FIKOLZA-1660 file (N, C-alpha, C; in steps of 0.1 Angstrom, whole numbers, plus 5000, padded with zeros to 4 digits):
% residues 155
   i   px   py   pz ch aa at
   1 8009 8459 6459  A  X  N
   1 8009 8444 6459  A  X CA
   1 8011 8440 6483  A  X  C
   2 8008 8431 6482  A  X  N
   2 8009 8424 6495  A  X CA
   2 8022 8422 6498  A  X  C
   3 8028 8420 6510  A  X  N
   3 8043 8414 6512  A  X CA
   3 8039 8399 6510  A  X  C
   4 8028 8389 6505  A  X  N
   4 8034 8379 6499  A  X CA
   4 8031 8381 6482  A  X  C
   5 8024 8391 6478  A  X  N
   5 8023 8388 6464  A  X CA
   5 8042 8395 6462  A  X  C
   6 8046 8406 6466  A  X  N
   6 8059 8411 6465  A  X CA
   6 8068 8401 6466  A  X  C
   7 8067 8391 6475  A  X  N
   7 8076 8374 6476  A  X CA
   7 8071 8369 6462  A  X  C
   8 8063 8367 6460  A  X  N
   8 8064 8357 6446  A  X CA
   8 8067 8364 6434  A  X  C
   9 8063 8380 6437  A  X  N
   9 8072 8385 6426  A  X CA
   9 8083 8378 6425  A  X  C
  10 8090 8385 6434  A  X  N
  10 8106 8382 6437  A  X CA
  10 8114 8367 6431  A  X  C
  11 8104 8359 6442  A  X  N
  11 8101 8344 6433  A  X CA
  11 8101 8341 6423  A  X  C
  12 8095 8346 6414  A  X  N
  12 8094 8343 6401  A  X CA
  12 8105 8352 6392  A  X  C
  13 8107 8364 6399  A  X  N
  13 8118 8371 6388  A  X CA
  13 8131 8360 6391  A  X  C
  14 8135 8356 6404  A  X  N
  14 8148 8348 6402  A  X CA
  14 8148 8338 6396  A  X  C
  15 8133 8331 6395  A  X  N
  15 8134 8318 6388  A  X CA
  15 8137 8321 6375  A  X  C
  16 8129 8331 6367  A  X  N
  16 8133 8335 6355  A  X CA
  16 8149 8334 6350  A  X  C
  17 8154 8347 6361  A  X  N
  17 8168 8348 6360  A  X CA
  17 8179 8337 6359  A  X  C
  18 8171 8327 6368  A  X  N
  18 8183 8317 6370  A  X CA
  18 8181 8307 6354  A  X  C
  19 8168 8305 6352  A  X  N
  19 8166 8299 6339  A  X CA
  19 8177 8309 6325  A  X  C
  20 8176 8319 6327  A  X  N
  20 8181 8323 6314  A  X CA
  20 8197 8326 6313  A  X  C
  21 8202 8327 6330  A  X  N
  21 8216 8326 6329  A  X CA
  21 8220 8310 6329  A  X  C
  22 8212 8301 6335  A  X  N
  22 8217 8285 6334  A  X CA
  22 8220 8283 6315  A  X  C
  23 8209 8292 6310  A  X  N
  23 8207 8288 6290  A  X CA
  23 8220 8293 6285  A  X  C
  24 8221 8305 6291  A  X  N
  24 8237 8314 6287  A  X CA
  24 8251 8303 6289  A  X  C
  25 8249 8299 6300  A  X  N
  25 8261 8295 6305  A  X CA
  25 8261 8276 6294  A  X  C
  26 8248 8271 6297  A  X  N
  26 8250 8258 6285  A  X CA
  26 8255 8259 6275  A  X  C
  27 8247 8267 6268  A  X  N
  27 8252 8270 6253  A  X CA
  27 8269 8279 6253  A  X  C
  28 8274 8281 6259  A  X  N
  28 8286 8285 6260  A  X CA
  28 8295 8271 6258  A  X  C
  29 8292 8267 6273  A  X  N
  29 8299 8253 6279  A  X CA
  29 8297 8240 6270  A  X  C
  30 8285 8241 6261  A  X  N
  30 8288 8232 6254  A  X CA
  30 8294 8231 6239  A  X  C
  31 8290 8250 6234  A  X  N
  31 8294 8251 6220  A  X CA
  31 8311 8253 6220  A  X  C
  32 8315 8255 6229  A  X  N
  32 8328 8254 6233  A  X CA
  32 8337 8239 6240  A  X  C
  33 8329 8231 6250  A  X  N
  33 8341 8220 6252  A  X CA
  33 8330 8211 6255  A  X  C
  34 8316 8211 6245  A  X  N
  34 8314 8198 6245  A  X CA
  34 8301 8192 6256  A  X  C
  35 8303 8199 6267  A  X  N
  35 8297 8200 6281  A  X CA
  35 8285 8209 6290  A  X  C
  36 8279 8201 6295  A  X  N
  36 8265 8212 6298  A  X CA
  36 8271 8218 6307  A  X  C
  37 8260 8227 6313  A  X  N
  37 8260 8235 6331  A  X CA
  37 8263 8222 6341  A  X  C
  38 8259 8213 6342  A  X  N
  38 8252 8207 6348  A  X CA
  38 8269 8197 6354  A  X  C
  39 8272 8193 6334  A  X  N
  39 8286 8184 6337  A  X CA
  39 8290 8200 6344  A  X  C
  40 8295 8207 6340  A  X  N
  40 8308 8221 6346  A  X CA
  40 8305 8219 6362  A  X  C
  41 8295 8219 6366  A  X  N
  41 8290 8223 6379  A  X CA
  41 8298 8206 6390  A  X  C
  42 8290 8197 6387  A  X  N
  42 8302 8185 6389  A  X CA
  42 8317 8186 6389  A  X  C
  43 8322 8189 6380  A  X  N
  43 8337 8188 6375  A  X CA
  43 8343 8201 6379  A  X  C
  44 8331 8210 6383  A  X  N
  44 8339 8220 6392  A  X CA
  44 8339 8216 6407  A  X  C
  45 8329 8208 6413  A  X  N
  45 8333 8210 6426  A  X CA
  45 8345 8191 6428  A  X  C
  46 8345 8187 6421  A  X  N
  46 8353 8174 6419  A  X CA
  46 8369 8184 6420  A  X  C
  47 8372 8193 6411  A  X  N
  47 8382 8204 6409  A  X CA
  47 8386 8207 6422  A  X  C
  48 8375 8213 6431  A  X  N
  48 8377 8218 6445  A  X CA
  48 8380 8211 6455  A  X  C
  49 8380 8194 6455  A  X  N
  49 8379 8186 6464  A  X CA
  49 8391 8182 6464  A  X  C
  50 8396 8181 6477  A  X  N
  50 8412 8176 6481  A  X CA
  50 8415 8164 6470  A  X  C
  51 8426 8164 6461  A  X  N
  51 8432 8159 6453  A  X CA
  51 8418 8151 6443  A  X  C
  52 8412 8162 6440  A  X  N
  52 8403 8161 6427  A  X CA
  52 8398 8149 6427  A  X  C
  53 8390 8140 6440  A  X  N
  53 8383 8133 6440  A  X CA
  53 8376 8132 6459  A  X  C
  54 8362 8133 6453  A  X  N
  54 8350 8131 6466  A  X CA
  54 8345 8117 6465  A  X  C
  55 8341 8113 6476  A  X  N
  55 8332 8102 6478  A  X CA
  55 8317 8108 6469  A  X  C
  56 8313 8098 6461  A  X  N
  56 8302 8102 6452  A  X CA
  56 8291 8105 6461  A  X  C
  57 8286 8099 6472  A  X  N
  57 8274 8106 6481  A  X CA
  57 8279 8119 6487  A  X  C
  58 8292 8123 6489  A  X  N
  58 8295 8137 6490  A  X CA
  58 8288 8142 6482  A  X  C
  59 8297 8144 6467  A  X  N
  59 8297 8150 6455  A  X CA
  59 8282 8151 6453  A  X  C
  60 8269 8138 6454  A  X  N
  60 8257 8142 6454  A  X CA
  60 8250 8155 6461  A  X  C
  61 8253 8153 6476  A  X  N
  61 8253 8164 6487  A  X CA
  61 8255 8175 6479  A  X  C
  62 8267 8183 6481  A  X  N
  62 8272 8193 6472  A  X CA
  62 8265 8198 6459  A  X  C
  63 8264 8190 6451  A  X  N
  63 8254 8194 6443  A  X CA
  63 8239 8194 6441  A  X  C
  64 8236 8194 6454  A  X  N
  64 8218 8190 6452  A  X CA
  64 8209 8181 6446  A  X  C
  65 8221 8164 6442  A  X  N
  65 8213 8153 6437  A  X CA
  65 8212 8144 6450  A  X  C
  66 8208 8132 6447  A  X  N
  66 8205 8120 6447  A  X CA
  66 8216 8112 6444  A  X  C
  67 8219 8104 6454  A  X  N
  67 8230 8093 6448  A  X CA
  67 8234 8085 6433  A  X  C
  68 8221 8085 6435  A  X  N
  68 8220 8079 6417  A  X CA
  68 8216 8090 6409  A  X  C
  69 8214 8102 6411  A  X  N
  69 8215 8114 6404  A  X CA
  69 8228 8109 6400  A  X  C
  70 8238 8115 6405  A  X  N
  70 8252 8114 6405  A  X CA
  70 8259 8107 6396  A  X  C
  71 8251 8095 6403  A  X  N
  71 8254 8084 6397  A  X CA
  71 8255 8085 6381  A  X  C
  72 8239 8085 6374  A  X  N
  72 8240 8091 6362  A  X CA
  72 8244 8101 6358  A  X  C
  73 8247 8110 6361  A  X  N
  73 8255 8124 6353  A  X CA
  73 8268 8123 6352  A  X  C
  74 8272 8114 6362  A  X  N
  74 8289 8114 6361  A  X CA
  74 8286 8103 6347  A  X  C
  75 8285 8090 6348  A  X  N
  75 8284 8082 6333  A  X CA
  75 8286 8085 6324  A  X  C
  76 8280 8096 6319  A  X  N
  76 8290 8103 6307  A  X CA
  76 8303 8111 6302  A  X  C
  77 8302 8114 6315  A  X  N
  77 8319 8116 6320  A  X CA
  77 8332 8112 6323  A  X  C
  78 8325 8096 6325  A  X  N
  78 8336 8092 6326  A  X CA
  78 8333 8084 6313  A  X  C
  79 8328 8080 6308  A  X  N
  79 8328 8074 6291  A  X CA
  79 8334 8081 6282  A  X  C
  80 8338 8096 6285  A  X  N
  80 8344 8103 6279  A  X CA
  80 8358 8108 6284  A  X  C
  81 8360 8100 6298  A  X  N
  81 8373 8102 6301  A  X CA
  81 8377 8112 6310  A  X  C
  82 8369 8121 6318  A  X  N
  82 8371 8134 6319  A  X CA
  82 8368 8127 6338  A  X  C
  83 8363 8119 6344  A  X  N
  83 8359 8114 6356  A  X CA
  83 8362 8099 6358  A  X  C
  84 8373 8094 6366  A  X  N
  84 8374 8077 6367  A  X CA
  84 8364 8078 6385  A  X  C
  85 8362 8062 6384  A  X  N
  85 8354 8052 6395  A  X CA
  85 8363 8055 6402  A  X  C
  86 8368 8055 6416  A  X  N
  86 8377 8047 6428  A  X CA
  86 8375 8042 6435  A  X  C
  87 8375 8027 6436  A  X  N
  87 8369 8023 6447  A  X CA
  87 8379 8028 6463  A  X  C
  88 8369 8028 6475  A  X  N
  88 8378 8033 6486  A  X CA
  88 8387 8019 6488  A  X  C
  89 8397 8024 6494  A  X  N
  89 8404 8016 6501  A  X CA
  89 8403 8007 6512  A  X  C
  90 8393 8017 6521  A  X  N
  90 8392 8004 6536  A  X CA
  90 8377 8001 6532  A  X  C
  91 8365 8002 6524  A  X  N
  91 8357 8000 6519  A  X CA
  91 8348 7999 6510  A  X  C
  92 8346 7991 6504  A  X  N
  92 8344 7979 6490  A  X CA
  92 8333 7988 6488  A  X  C
  93 8322 7992 6497  A  X  N
  93 8313 7997 6493  A  X CA
  93 8311 8011 6488  A  X  C
  94 8319 8020 6493  A  X  N
  94 8323 8034 6488  A  X CA
  94 8330 8036 6474  A  X  C
  95 8325 8045 6469  A  X  N
  95 8330 8045 6457  A  X CA
  95 8335 8062 6456  A  X  C
  96 8346 8062 6451  A  X  N
  96 8353 8082 6449  A  X CA
  96 8347 8081 6435  A  X  C
  97 8345 8096 6431  A  X  N
  97 8345 8101 6418  A  X CA
  97 8363 8111 6418  A  X  C
  98 8370 8103 6406  A  X  N
  98 8376 8116 6406  A  X CA
  98 8386 8119 6395  A  X  C
  99 8388 8133 6391  A  X  N
  99 8391 8139 6382  A  X CA
  99 8407 8132 6372  A  X  C
 100 8401 8129 6365  A  X  N
 100 8415 8122 6350  A  X CA
 100 8422 8136 6348  A  X  C
 101 8434 8138 6347  A  X  N
 101 8444 8144 6341  A  X CA
 101 8435 8155 6326  A  X  C
 102 8429 8141 6322  A  X  N
 102 8422 8151 6308  A  X CA
 102 8413 8160 6312  A  X  C
 103 8401 8156 6325  A  X  N
 103 8395 8163 6331  A  X CA
 103 8397 8177 6339  A  X  C
 104 8410 8174 6345  A  X  N
 104 8414 8185 6350  A  X CA
 104 8419 8200 6340  A  X  C
 105 8424 8194 6328  A  X  N
 105 8431 8203 6319  A  X CA
 105 8418 8210 6309  A  X  C
 106 8405 8201 6312  A  X  N
 106 8394 8207 6302  A  X CA
 106 8385 8216 6313  A  X  C
 107 8385 8212 6329  A  X  N
 107 8378 8223 6335  A  X CA
 107 8388 8232 6339  A  X  C
 108 8399 8233 6339  A  X  N
 108 8410 8248 6339  A  X CA
 108 8397 8255 6321  A  X  C
 109 8397 8250 6312  A  X  N
 109 8396 8258 6303  A  X CA
 109 8379 8262 6302  A  X  C
 110 8372 8256 6311  A  X  N
 110 8360 8249 6310  A  X CA
 110 8354 8267 6321  A  X  C
 111 8365 8267 6330  A  X  N
 111 8363 8273 6341  A  X CA
 111 8367 8289 6336  A  X  C
 112 8380 8291 6324  A  X  N
 112 8376 8304 6317  A  X CA
 112 8365 8311 6315  A  X  C
 113 8364 8296 6304  A  X  N
 113 8344 8300 6297  A  X CA
 113 8337 8308 6305  A  X  C
 114 8335 8301 6317  A  X  N
 114 8325 8304 6326  A  X CA
 114 8328 8313 6335  A  X  C
 115 8341 8317 6334  A  X  N
 115 8345 8335 6340  A  X CA
 115 8341 8343 6332  A  X  C
 116 8344 8340 6320  A  X  N
 116 8343 8348 6308  A  X CA
 116 8331 8353 6305  A  X  C
 117 8322 8343 6307  A  X  N
 117 8307 8342 6310  A  X CA
 117 8298 8353 6318  A  X  C
 118 8300 8349 6329  A  X  N
 118 8298 8358 6340  A  X CA
 118 8304 8370 6342  A  X  C
 119 8314 8372 6339  A  X  N
 119 8318 8388 6332  A  X CA
 119 8312 8396 6326  A  X  C
 120 8311 8390 6316  A  X  N
 120 8297 8394 6306  A  X CA
 120 8287 8399 6311  A  X  C
 121 8278 8390 6315  A  X  N
 121 8265 8392 6319  A  X CA
 121 8262 8400 6328  A  X  C
 122 8276 8403 6340  A  X  N
 122 8279 8413 6349  A  X CA
 122 8284 8430 6345  A  X  C
 123 8287 8433 6332  A  X  N
 123 8291 8435 6331  A  X CA
 123 8288 8453 6335  A  X  C
 124 8300 8460 6333  A  X  N
 124 8296 8481 6338  A  X CA
 124 8288 8479 6323  A  X  C
 125 8283 8491 6321  A  X  N
 125 8279 8503 6330  A  X CA
 125 8264 8498 6344  A  X  C
 126 8259 8482 6339  A  X  N
 126 8250 8480 6342  A  X CA
 126 8250 8474 6361  A  X  C
 127 8262 8470 6358  A  X  N
 127 8266 8460 6376  A  X CA
 127 8281 8467 6377  A  X  C
 128 8280 8471 6393  A  X  N
 128 8295 8474 6395  A  X CA
 128 8301 8459 6406  A  X  C
 129 8312 8464 6413  A  X  N
 129 8315 8455 6420  A  X CA
 129 8307 8453 6436  A  X  C
 130 8303 8464 6440  A  X  N
 130 8293 8463 6451  A  X CA
 130 8276 8458 6451  A  X  C
 131 8269 8461 6436  A  X  N
 131 8262 8455 6428  A  X CA
 131 8261 8440 6430  A  X  C
 132 8274 8435 6427  A  X  N
 132 8276 8421 6425  A  X CA
 132 8276 8413 6442  A  X  C
 133 8289 8424 6444  A  X  N
 133 8286 8418 6463  A  X CA
 133 8268 8416 6469  A  X  C
 134 8264 8427 6471  A  X  N
 134 8252 8428 6474  A  X CA
 134 8243 8416 6468  A  X  C
 135 8243 8413 6457  A  X  N
 135 8232 8399 6447  A  X CA
 135 8241 8391 6456  A  X  C
 136 8254 8388 6453  A  X  N
 136 8257 8374 6461  A  X CA
 136 8254 8375 6478  A  X  C
 137 8256 8382 6483  A  X  N
 137 8245 8380 6502  A  X CA
 137 8237 8379 6500  A  X  C
 138 8233 8386 6491  A  X  N
 138 8214 8381 6487  A  X CA
 138 8209 8366 6491  A  X  C
 139 8219 8362 6476  A  X  N
 139 8216 8349 6475  A  X CA
 139 8223 8338 6487  A  X  C
 140 8232 8347 6492  A  X  N
 140 8233 8334 6500  A  X CA
 140 8223 8331 6511  A  X  C
 141 8212 8345 6514  A  X  N
 141 8202 8346 6525  A  X CA
 141 8197 8332 6520  A  X  C
 142 8194 8334 6512  A  X  N
 142 8185 8321 6500  A  X CA
 142 8191 8307 6501  A  X  C
 143 8200 8305 6509  A  X  N
 143 8207 8298 6507  A  X CA
 143 8213 8289 6493  A  X  C
 144 8217 8302 6484  A  X  N
 144 8225 8300 6473  A  X CA
 144 8244 8297 6477  A  X  C
 145 8247 8291 6472  A  X  N
 145 8267 8290 6477  A  X CA
 145 8275 8293 6462  A  X  C
 146 8283 8292 6461  A  X  N
 146 8295 8294 6453  A  X CA
 146 8305 8289 6457  A  X  C
 147 8317 8299 6446  A  X  N
 147 8331 8294 6453  A  X CA
 147 8334 8294 6464  A  X  C
 148 8339 8282 6474  A  X  N
 148 8350 8280 6486  A  X CA
 148 8360 8298 6485  A  X  C
 149 8362 8299 6476  A  X  N
 149 8370 8310 6478  A  X CA
 149 8366 8324 6478  A  X  C
 150 8352 8323 6477  A  X  N
 150 8352 8332 6477  A  X CA
 150 8337 8334 6491  A  X  C
 151 8339 8334 6500  A  X  N
 151 8333 8333 6517  A  X CA
 151 8324 8322 6519  A  X  C
 152 8330 8309 6515  A  X  N
 152 8320 8299 6521  A  X CA
 152 8322 8289 6513  A  X  C
 153 8316 8275 6522  A  X  N
 153 8314 8261 6513  A  X CA
 153 8309 8265 6496  A  X  C
 154 8311 8256 6487  A  X  N
 154 8308 8258 6476  A  X CA
 154 8298 8246 6473  A  X  C
 155 8290 8243 6481  A  X  N
 155 8276 8235 6478  A  X CA
 155 8267 8239 6470  A  X  C
% end
């Protein structure tokens, strides 16, 4: 294969792996908590923000959505009481998304489920700590980001 064909092959494998991971996380999170992986990602970002709240435009940037996309994604989470909409005290044009107490409790449960799911996916003997670290570093080189406590912003 040529270098371009190798790069395409690696890209397609990564895309397929991402889809398989998303399906696994979606199934577990929706089955146990009634939320999707996309919902969990939004709640996780809010949970990592100071005070559990972020400007909606900042949340949109952090999860790779447009401002209107994050508004649409947050609407069902607001309806079920996991997130609230808070106006900015200094600028009425700015709105914040904030985790509610219920949202914080459910996020803690969902994070446990997500951690269990990830641990099962990366279990020995197929994976060791060095493999996981190498994969994480390679994904970072492609622009992938994860938990801020693991070496960088959670974007």
